[in-house]
C-alpha positions as CSV (number, residue, x, y, z in Angstrom):
1,M,8.2,0.1,-11.7
2,K,5.9,-2.3,-9.4
3,T,3.0,-0.6,-7.2
4,L,1.3,-2.0,-4.4
5,K,-1.7,-2.3,-6.6
6,T,-0.3,-4.8,-8.8
7,A,1.3,-7.0,-5.7
8,N,-0.3,-10.3,-5.3
9,T,-2.4,-11.5,-2.4
10,G,-0.3,-13.1,0.2
11,E,2.8,-11.2,-1.0
12,S,5.2,-9.4,1.3
13,V,6.8,-6.3,-0.3
14,T,8.8,-3.4,1.0
15,V,7.8,0.3,0.3
16,I,10.6,2.0,-1.8
17,K,8.9,5.5,-2.6
18,L,5.9,7.2,-2.1
19,E,4.4,9.3,-5.2
20,G,1.9,11.9,-4.9
21,E,1.8,15.3,-3.2
22,G,0.5,17.2,-0.5
23,A,-2.5,16.0,1.5
24,T,-2.5,12.8,-0.3
25,K,1.1,11.9,0.5
26,R,0.8,13.1,4.0
27,R,-2.2,10.9,4.7
28,I,-0.6,7.6,3.4
29,M,2.7,8.4,5.7
30,D,0.1,8.9,8.7
31,M,-1.3,5.6,8.2
32,G,2.3,4.1,8.8
33,I,3.3,3.5,5.2
34,T,6.7,5.0,4.8
35,K,9.8,4.3,3.1
36,G,11.4,1.0,4.0
37,S,8.5,-0.3,5.7
38,T,7.1,-3.9,5.1
39,V,3.6,-4.5,3.9
40,V,1.8,-7.8,3.3
41,V,-1.2,-8.0,0.8
42,R,-3.8,-9.9,2.8
43,K,-6.9,-9.7,0.6
44,V,-8.3,-7.9,-2.5
45,A,-12.1,-7.2,-2.8
46,P,-13.7,-9.0,-5.6
47,L,-13.8,-5.9,-7.8
48,G,-10.1,-4.9,-6.7
49,D,-11.2,-2.0,-4.7
50,P,-10.2,-1.9,-1.7
51,I,-7.1,-3.7,-0.9
52,E,-6.5,-5.1,2.6
53,I,-2.9,-5.0,3.9
54,T,-1.0,-5.6,7.0
55,V,1.6,-2.8,8.0
56,R,3.5,-2.3,11.3
57,G,1.3,-5.0,12.9
58,Y,-2.3,-3.7,11.9
59,E,-4.7,-4.3,9.5
60,L,-5.4,-1.5,6.8
61,S,-7.9,-1.0,3.9
62,L,-6.7,1.0,1.0
63,R,-8.3,2.3,-2.2
64,K,-6.6,1.4,-5.5
65,A,-6.0,5.0,-6.3
66,D,-3.8,5.3,-3.2
67,A,-2.2,1.7,-3.7
68,E,-1.0,2.9,-7.0
69,K,0.9,5.6,-5.6
70,I,3.1,3.2,-3.3
71,I,6.1,1.9,-5.1
72,V,7.3,-1.4,-3.9
73,E,9.9,-4.1,-4.6
């Protein structure tokens, strides 16, 4: 099971599933990260947190804790 946290810089992935519950899952979905959306990993900070991605045409920074709840292929 591959998560967004383990995706490499420059890699384009597709969201398969969102884990988590309640407010956390809703917040991730409100940012535009939904099942079937394409995500491109742009940059990863030197210590790995945050991760900068492009989703639905805009740049977004995610914490590692949120990125590991996003299952991708």
